C-alpha positions in Angstrom: 39.8 -73.6 50.0 41.1 -72.3 53.4 42.7 -69.2 53.8 43.7 -67.4 57.4 45.1 -63.8 57.3 47.2 -61.9 60.1 46.1 -64.4 62.9 47.3 -63.4 66.2 46.4 -65.1 69.4 47.0 -63.8 73.0 46.3 -65.5 76.3 46.8 -62.6 78.6 50.4 -61.3 78.1 51.3 -64.7 76.4 51.7 -64.3 72.5 50.8 -67.6 71.1 50.3 -66.8 67.5 52.1 -63.9 65.9 50.7 -62.9 62.3 50.0 -66.3 60.9 49.0 -66.3 57.1 48.2 -69.7 55.6 46.4 -70.9 52.5 45.3 -74.8 52.3 44.1 -76.0 48.9 41.2 -78.7 48.4 42.2 -82.2 48.8 45.7 -81.1 50.2 47.3 -83.0 53.0 49.3 -80.5 55.0 51.4 -81.4 57.8 52.2 -78.9 60.8 55.6 -79.4 62.8 57.4 -77.6 65.4 58.5 -78.2 69.1 56.0 -77.9 71.8 54.8 -74.6 72.5 55.2 -73.3 69.2 51.4 -72.6 68.6 50.4 -75.8 66.3 47.6 -76.9 68.5 46.2 -73.5 68.8 46.4 -72.6 65.0 44.6 -75.9 64.3 41.8 -75.0 66.8 41.5 -71.4 65.3 41.3 -73.0 61.8 38.6 -75.6 63.3 36.4 -72.7 64.7 36.9 -74.1 67.8 38.9 -71.2 69.4 38.6 -67.5 68.4 41.7 -65.4 67.2 42.6 -62.2 69.1 42.8 -60.6 65.9 42.8 -62.0 62.2 40.6 -63.7 59.4 39.8 -67.5 58.7 38.0 -67.9 55.0 36.5 -71.1 54.0 35.8 -70.9 50.2 35.8 -67.0 50.5 33.5 -66.8 53.5 34.8 -65.3 56.7 33.5 -68.0 59.2 34.6 -65.8 62.2 31.6 -63.6 61.4 29.3 -66.5 62.2 26.9 -66.3 65.3 27.6 -69.0 67.8 24.9 -71.3 66.7 25.6 -71.0 62.9 29.4 -71.5 63.3 28.6 -74.6 65.3 26.4 -76.0 62.6 29.2 -75.0 60.0 31.8 -76.9 62.2 29.3 -80.0 62.3 28.6 -80.1 58.4 32.2 -79.2 57.2 35.0 -80.0 59.6 36.0 -83.6 61.1 38.4 -83.8 64.2 40.6 -86.5 65.1 42.3 -86.0 68.4 45.4 -87.8 70.1 43.4 -89.2 73.0 40.4 -90.1 70.6 37.7 -88.5 72.9 35.3 -91.5 72.5 32.2 -91.6 74.6 32.8 -94.6 77.0 29.1 -95.2 77.6 28.5 -95.9 73.7 29.4 -98.7 71.3 31.8 -98.2 68.6 29.3 -97.7 66.0 27.3 -95.4 68.1 30.5 -93.1 68.5 30.8 -93.1 64.9 27.3 -92.1 64.2 27.2 -89.3 66.9 28.0 -86.2 64.6 25.4 -87.3 62.4 22.8 -87.7 65.4 23.7 -83.9 66.2 23.0 -83.1 62.3 19.7 -84.9 62.7 20.5 -87.1 59.8 18.6 -90.4 59.1 19.4 -93.2 61.6 19.3 -96.0 59.2 21.5 -94.0 56.8 24.1 -93.1 59.2 24.1 -96.9 60.4 24.7 -98.0 57.0 27.4 -95.5 56.5 29.1 -96.3 59.7 29.1 -99.8 58.7 30.8 -99.3 55.4 33.6 -97.3 57.3 33.9 -100.4 59.9 34.3 -102.6 56.7 36.8 -100.4 55.2 38.9 -100.1 58.6 38.5 -103.8 59.2 36.6 -103.3 62.3 32.9 -104.6 61.6 33.3 -107.3 64.3 34.1 -104.7 66.6 30.9 -102.4 66.0 29.1 -103.3 69.3 32.2 -102.9 71.4 32.6 -100.0 73.9 35.9 -98.2 73.9 37.3 -99.6 76.8 37.1 -103.0 75.2 39.2 -102.0 72.0 42.9 -101.4 71.7 44.6 -97.8 71.0 44.7 -98.6 67.3 41.0 -99.6 66.9 40.0 -96.4 69.1 41.7 -94.3 66.9 40.6 -96.0 63.6 36.8 -95.6 65.4 37.6 -91.6 65.8 38.7 -91.4 62.2 35.1 -92.8 60.9 33.3 -90.6 63.5 35.2 -87.6 61.8 34.4 -88.7 58.3 30.6 -89.7 59.0 29.5 -86.2 58.1 31.2 -86.1 54.7 33.3 -83.2 56.0 35.3 -81.1 53.3 38.2 -80.6 55.9 39.7 -83.2 58.4 41.7 -81.6 61.1 44.0 -84.0 63.2 46.1 -83.2 66.2 48.9 -85.7 66.9 46.7 -88.5 65.4 49.3 -91.0 65.8 51.1 -89.9 68.9 49.9 -92.7 71.0 50.1 -95.7 68.5 52.9 -98.2 68.0 54.6 -98.1 64.6 52.4 -100.5 62.8 49.3 -98.9 64.1 50.5 -95.4 63.3 51.8 -96.4 59.6 48.2 -98.0 58.8 46.5 -94.8 60.0 48.6 -92.5 57.8 47.9 -94.8 54.8 44.1 -94.2 55.5 44.4 -90.6 55.5 45.7 -90.7 52.0 43.1 -93.6 51.2 40.0 -91.2 52.1 41.8 -88.1 50.4 41.9 -89.8 47.3 38.5 -91.5 47.5 36.5 -88.8 49.3 38.7 -85.6 47.9 39.0 -84.4 51.3 41.5 -81.8 52.9 43.6 -82.9 55.8 45.6 -80.8 58.2 47.6 -82.7 60.8 49.6 -81.5 63.7 52.1 -83.9 64.2 55.5 -84.9 65.9 55.8 -88.2 63.5 58.4 -87.1 61.0 57.5 -89.7 58.8 53.9 -88.6 58.3 55.2 -85.1 58.0 57.5 -85.8 55.2 54.8 -87.9 53.0 52.4 -84.9 53.3 51.9 -82.9 50.2 53.3 -80.0 52.1 55.2 -79.4 55.3 54.7 -76.2 57.4 57.1 -75.7 60.3 56.1 -73.0 63.1 58.3 -71.7 65.8 57.4 -69.2 68.5 54.1 -68.6 67.0 54.9 -68.1 63.7 55.5 -70.1 60.4 59.3 -70.2 59.5 59.1 -72.7 56.5 
């Protein structure tokens, strides 16, 4: 489903990625591990079209997305990729359900259909009674589950997660990891997860290890 070939990324004289080649299958859950500075987040950002490589190619279903113009790549990202970040990035002035619907608003989808779908996710996540709460009224685990629902609202084919359980306690982290597999099985989505959580890394379908900007295992 995703194939990246000969990826290099330099920031000035700093070589962050060095000839990365990677293929990801549909409905696969892949973990990416390695020490800080290994290039994991940079790779994730390039796969998510948030960052362009210095050289190399990124294909989604045989289409080179790096050839898309600025507006086209933004539209592609909105429709096809969901993002889950360590620090949630929820908009503080909006309620939980509004935060979930935000990518759908950007895609100009029907507001009632979005709201119904968001409530469906809130029920699955056991957060239906928190729908009108703003982020500062939610726990860290609740905020992260809201960010998962937001990532899923547009039915993206791919979910990219960067240290999604990094700020959660063990119980909340385990619940979040179970959610990934639940949604993969029910919605056939692909998950690529950068993590330092050894348990999550091991239960993924495949673990990729990085060091010094290269895949070593």
